[in-house]
C-alpha positions in Angstrom: 10.0 4.5 5.5 9.0 3.0 8.8 5.4 3.1 7.7 6.1 1.3 4.5 8.3 -1.3 6.2 5.7 -1.9 9.0 2.9 -2.2 6.4 5.0 -4.7 4.4 5.6 -6.9 7.5 1.9 -6.8 8.5 0.7 -7.6 5.0 3.1 -10.4 4.1 3.4 -12.1 7.5 0.1 -14.0 7.3 1.0 -15.7 4.0 4.5 -16.5 5.2 3.1 -18.0 8.4 0.6 -20.0 6.3 3.4 -21.4 4.1 5.5 -22.3 7.2 2.5 -24.0 8.7 1.9 -25.8 5.4 5.5 -27.1 5.4 5.4 -28.2 9.1 2.0 -29.9 9.0 1.0 -31.9 6.0 -2.7 -31.9 6.6 -3.3 -28.3 5.3 -4.1 -27.5 1.6 -4.2 -24.4 -0.5 -7.9 -24.7 -0.8 -8.6 -23.5 2.8 -10.0 -20.1 3.3 -7.1 -19.0 5.4 -4.8 -19.1 2.4 -7.1 -16.9 0.4 -7.5 -14.4 3.2 -3.7 -14.2 3.7 -3.2 -13.9 -0.1 -5.8 -11.1 -0.2 -3.9 -9.1 2.5 -0.6 -9.5 0.6 -2.1 -8.3 -2.7 -3.8 -5.5 -0.9 -0.4 -4.3 0.2 0.8 -4.3 -3.5 -2.2 -2.2 -4.5 -2.0 0.2 -1.5 1.8 0.8 -1.7 1.7 3.6 -4.4 -0.9 5.4 -2.3 1.2 5.2 0.8 4.1 6.8 -1.2 1.9 9.5 -2.6 0.6 10.5 0.8 3.6 10.2 3.0 6.7 11.1 0.9 7.3 14.8 0.0 9.2 14.2 -3.3 6.4 11.9 -4.6 3.8 14.4 -3.3 5.3 17.2 -5.3 5.4 15.2 -8.5 1.8 14.1 -8.1 0.7 17.7 -7.4 2.6 18.8 -10.5 0.7 16.3 -12.6 -2.7 17.3 -11.2 -4.4 19.5 -13.8 -7.0 21.0 -11.4 -4.5 22.8 -9.1 -4.7 26.6 -8.8 -2.1 28.6 -10.4 -0.3 31.5 -8.6 -2.3 34.1 -10.6 -5.6 32.5 -9.8 -4.7 32.3 -6.1 -3.6 36.0 -6.0 -6.8 37.1 -7.7 -9.0 35.1 -5.3 -7.3 36.6 -2.2 -8.1 40.2 -3.4 
């Protein structure tokens, strides 16, 4: 859970700082490239979050492995070891 929380803070902090800077100083606009870079990082978190769960959390890992059709069955694994 620490990995997910840290990744969330790292991903969303640039956009929140950009919004805070936009409120404090009125000479910034949304057209600037910094906004789009910060928005890309935030959306990247949204896309990467399911993969983080699939890799790091055992319950999710077991469900994903159960849905994978190319896994070896117990009988195939026993035959291969002989």
